[in-house]
N, CA, C and O of each residue as an XYZ file, in Angstrom:
296
protein
N      33.137     22.124     30.428
C      31.934     21.701     29.709
C      32.266     21.602     28.179
O      32.665     22.570     27.531
N      32.080     20.421     27.687
C      32.434     20.057     26.236
C      31.176     20.170     25.529
O      30.103     19.827     26.026
N      31.318     20.670     24.321
C      30.212     20.858     23.341
C      30.156     19.751     22.390
O      31.180     19.355     21.834
N      29.073     19.261     22.189
C      29.201     18.328     20.918
C      28.897     18.963     19.780
O      27.875     19.640     19.669
N      29.710     18.810     18.887
C      29.703     19.731     17.602
C      28.599     19.260     16.677
O      27.990     20.062     15.969
N      28.292     17.720     16.682
C      27.317     17.386     15.797
C      26.538     16.389     16.578
O      26.982     15.272     16.844
N      25.216     16.872     16.987
C      24.368     15.838     17.770
C      23.801     14.777     17.031
O      23.409     14.854     15.867
N      23.772     13.685     17.834
C      23.216     12.415     17.337
C      24.204     11.781     16.307
O      23.770     11.242     15.289
N      25.332     11.842     16.542
C      26.551     11.223     15.793
C      27.321     10.188     16.717
O      28.548     10.094     16.682
N      26.648      9.540     17.413
C      27.425      8.361     18.156
C      27.808      7.258     17.342
O      26.934      6.549     16.844
N      29.080      7.022     17.143
C      29.408      5.726     16.204
C      28.966      4.540     16.830
O      28.756      3.581     16.087
N      28.774      4.404     18.080
C      28.295      3.094     18.553
C      26.863      2.745     18.521
O      26.487      1.640     18.911
N      26.049      3.634     18.076
C      24.591      3.364     17.945
C      24.420      3.139     16.533
O      24.726      3.958     15.667
N      23.889      1.930     16.315
C      23.540      1.496     14.882
C      21.840      1.763     14.543
O      20.983      1.290     15.289
N      21.590      2.344     13.677
C      20.169      2.586     13.427
C      19.895      1.539     12.260
O      20.478      1.539     11.176
N      18.989      0.721     12.634
C      18.602     -0.320     11.615
C      17.643      0.108     10.674
O      16.656      0.754     11.027
N      17.895     -0.253      9.311
C      17.131      0.435      8.073
C      15.769     -0.109      8.159
O      15.514     -1.264      8.501
N      14.889      0.807      7.821
C      13.298      0.526      7.724
C      13.085     -0.360      6.529
O      13.700     -0.115      5.491
N      12.306     -1.310      6.602
C      12.149     -2.082      5.434
C      10.922     -1.356      4.560
O      10.092     -0.629      5.105
N      10.922     -1.629      3.237
C      10.034     -0.969      2.427
C       8.493     -1.230      2.762
O       7.605     -0.440      2.441
N       8.283     -2.404      3.430
C       6.911     -2.743      3.795
C       6.455     -1.771      4.881
O       5.340     -1.251      4.851
N       7.361     -1.541      5.849
C       6.937     -0.675      6.940
C       6.855      0.916      6.547
O       6.145      1.762      7.092
N       7.700      1.087      5.540
C       7.863      2.409      5.224
C       6.645      2.974      4.134
O       6.266      4.145      4.112
N       6.196      2.046      3.370
C       5.034      2.379      2.327
C       3.698      1.681      2.705
O       2.773      1.583      1.898
N       3.641      1.152      4.103
C       2.463      0.664      4.479
C       1.269      1.198      4.224
O       0.390      0.679      3.535
N       1.213      2.497      4.910
C       0.135      3.387      4.857
C      -0.421      3.854      3.475
O      -1.620      3.784      3.206
N       0.504      4.326      2.634
C       0.041      4.662      1.243
C      -0.339      3.455      0.362
O      -1.123      3.587     -0.578
N       0.208      2.323      0.671
C      -0.299      1.040     -0.027
C      -1.588      0.586      0.408
O      -2.412      0.176     -0.409
N      -1.846      0.636      1.784
C      -3.211      0.262      2.394
C      -4.162      1.280      1.736
O      -5.198      0.847      1.232
N      -3.900      2.556      1.702
C      -4.837      3.509      1.169
C      -5.221      3.320     -0.238
O      -6.328      3.629     -0.680
N      -4.083      2.699     -1.060
C      -4.505      2.436     -2.598
C      -5.223      1.228     -2.525
O      -6.167      1.116     -3.307
N      -4.975      0.286     -1.742
C      -6.002     -0.995     -1.736
C      -7.354     -0.624     -1.313
O      -8.336     -1.114     -1.870
N      -7.460      0.306     -0.256
C      -8.872      0.669     -0.062
C      -9.550      1.400     -1.174
O     -10.730      1.193     -1.459
N      -8.788      2.260     -1.798
C      -9.403      2.881     -3.034
C      -9.648      1.771     -4.104
O     -10.683      1.743     -4.770
N      -8.693      0.903     -4.227
C      -8.883     -0.149     -5.318
C     -10.350     -1.053     -5.003
O     -11.127     -1.420     -5.884
N     -10.473     -1.245     -3.873
C     -11.745     -1.967     -3.567
C     -12.988     -1.282     -4.033
O     -13.930     -1.916     -4.509
N     -12.987      0.178     -3.876
C     -14.208      1.010     -4.102
C     -14.293      1.134     -5.660
O     -15.368      1.080     -6.258
N     -13.049      1.308     -6.292
C     -13.194      1.409     -7.742
C     -13.582      0.037     -8.333
O     -14.357      0.049     -9.289
N     -13.074     -1.279     -7.815
C     -13.447     -2.432     -8.264
C     -14.949     -2.634     -7.940
O     -15.560     -3.266     -8.802
N     -15.691     -2.206     -6.824
C     -17.070     -2.380     -6.591
C     -17.703     -1.608     -7.655
O     -18.659     -2.138     -8.221
N     -17.287     -0.304     -8.067
C     -18.105      0.518     -9.015
C     -17.977     -0.229    -10.459
O     -18.938     -0.322    -11.221
N     -16.787     -0.708    -10.726
C     -16.611     -1.334    -12.111
C     -17.427     -2.624    -12.143
O     -17.993     -2.927    -13.193
N     -17.529     -3.412    -11.053
C     -18.365     -4.580    -11.070
C     -19.857     -4.198    -11.210
O     -20.630     -4.789    -11.964
N     -20.187     -3.175    -10.431
C     -21.754     -2.693    -10.621
C     -22.059     -2.213    -12.004
O     -23.058     -2.595    -12.614
N     -21.212     -1.396    -12.475
C     -21.449     -0.823    -13.883
C     -21.281     -1.878    -14.836
O     -22.000     -1.820    -15.834
N     -20.476     -2.831    -14.728
C     -20.365     -3.872    -15.688
C     -21.458     -4.751    -15.664
O     -21.822     -5.259    -16.725
N     -22.126     -5.046    -14.453
C     -23.183     -5.864    -14.296
C     -24.398     -5.148    -14.900
O     -25.156     -5.797    -15.620
N     -24.596     -4.047    -14.689
C     -25.747     -3.226    -15.031
C     -25.786     -3.024    -16.756
O     -26.806     -3.201    -17.422
N     -24.651     -2.677    -17.236
C     -24.584     -2.683    -18.721
C     -24.204     -3.870    -19.426
O     -23.971     -3.808    -20.633
N     -24.107     -5.088    -18.706
C     -23.722     -6.277    -19.359
C     -22.308     -6.222    -20.261
O     -22.124     -6.645    -21.402
N     -21.325     -5.516    -19.298
C     -20.146     -5.289    -20.066
C     -19.007     -6.207    -19.298
O     -18.564     -5.975    -18.173
N     -18.624     -7.334    -20.186
C     -17.677     -8.133    -19.518
C     -16.312     -7.712    -19.335
O     -15.596     -8.333    -18.549
N     -15.875     -6.715    -19.981
C     -14.577     -6.150    -19.912
C     -14.579     -5.309    -18.465
O     -13.608     -5.414    -17.716
N     -15.515     -4.623    -18.178
C     -15.425     -3.900    -16.770
C     -15.534     -4.968    -15.751
O     -14.752     -4.873    -14.805
N     -16.381     -5.997    -15.765
C     -16.315     -7.076    -14.778
C     -15.006     -7.561    -14.617
O     -14.448     -7.575    -13.520
N     -14.407     -8.023    -15.825
C     -12.915     -8.649    -15.724
C     -12.080     -7.770    -15.073
O     -11.350     -8.184    -14.173
N     -12.088     -6.452    -15.450
C     -11.257     -5.315    -14.985
C     -11.401     -5.232    -13.514
O     -10.427     -5.049    -12.784
N     -12.764     -5.382    -13.018
C     -12.976     -5.300    -11.574
C     -12.245     -6.467    -10.874
O     -11.634     -6.255     -9.827
N     -12.298     -7.714    -11.441
C     -11.724     -8.858    -10.878
C     -10.017     -8.511    -10.786
O      -9.375     -8.789     -9.773
N      -9.564     -8.039    -11.671
C      -8.130     -7.646    -11.652
C      -7.858     -6.832    -10.517
O      -6.999     -7.167     -9.702
N      -8.575     -5.713    -10.393
C      -8.404     -4.597     -9.407
C      -8.679     -5.279     -7.985
O      -7.907     -5.013     -7.063
N      -9.705     -6.111     -7.786
C      -9.826     -6.852     -6.549
C      -8.896     -7.747     -6.169
O      -8.703     -7.997     -4.979
N      -8.209     -8.336     -7.172
C      -7.095     -9.263     -6.828
C      -5.923     -8.464     -6.240
O      -5.376     -8.812     -5.194
N      -5.525     -7.294     -7.003
C      -4.478     -6.611     -6.407
C      -4.827     -5.958     -5.322
O      -3.968     -5.812     -4.452
N      -5.902     -5.521     -5.160
C      -6.246     -4.760     -3.747
C      -6.259     -5.912     -2.516
O      -5.993     -5.604     -1.354
N      -6.588     -7.214     -2.912
C      -6.373     -8.269     -1.736
C      -4.831     -8.591     -1.599
O      -4.470     -8.833     -0.447
N      -3.962     -8.630     -2.483
C      -2.561     -8.931     -2.472
C      -1.817     -7.865     -1.728
O      -0.901     -8.300     -1.031
N      -2.013     -6.488     -1.715
C      -1.343     -5.559     -1.053
C      -1.252     -5.646      0.285
O      -0.128     -5.456      0.749
N      -2.365     -5.944      1.233
C      -2.224     -6.249      2.578
C      -1.408     -7.475      2.764
O      -0.608     -7.424      3.698
N      -1.448     -8.604      2.040
C      -0.542     -9.841      2.252
C       0.708     -9.502      2.295
O       1.450     -9.989      3.149
N       1.213     -8.468      1.231
C       2.552     -8.168      0.959
C       3.146     -7.212      2.003
O       4.320     -7.332      2.355
N       2.343     -6.270      2.494
C       2.823     -5.395      3.409
C       2.502     -5.675      4.807
O       2.685     -4.796      5.650
N       2.025     -6.855      5.136
C       1.794     -7.084      6.578
C       3.000     -6.790      7.522
O       4.125     -6.490      7.123
N       2.654     -6.903      8.705
C       3.662     -6.402      9.740
C       4.559     -7.708      9.965
O       5.501     -7.680     10.758
């Protein structure tokens, strides 16, 4: 009986590297989810107080939150 000194060290098996899209998909999707909520809050508060800076900031956050799923798609 021969013992394998180091398990999982088969030189013929090549493990493909995982792309960053797959590796960071869950955290980025969570960030997009929270970005939508923050964007909705800023849009609401900016509309109530008639503050155009908050509304423009909400547009920026909405745009970034929409781009995240497009970049990290499977």
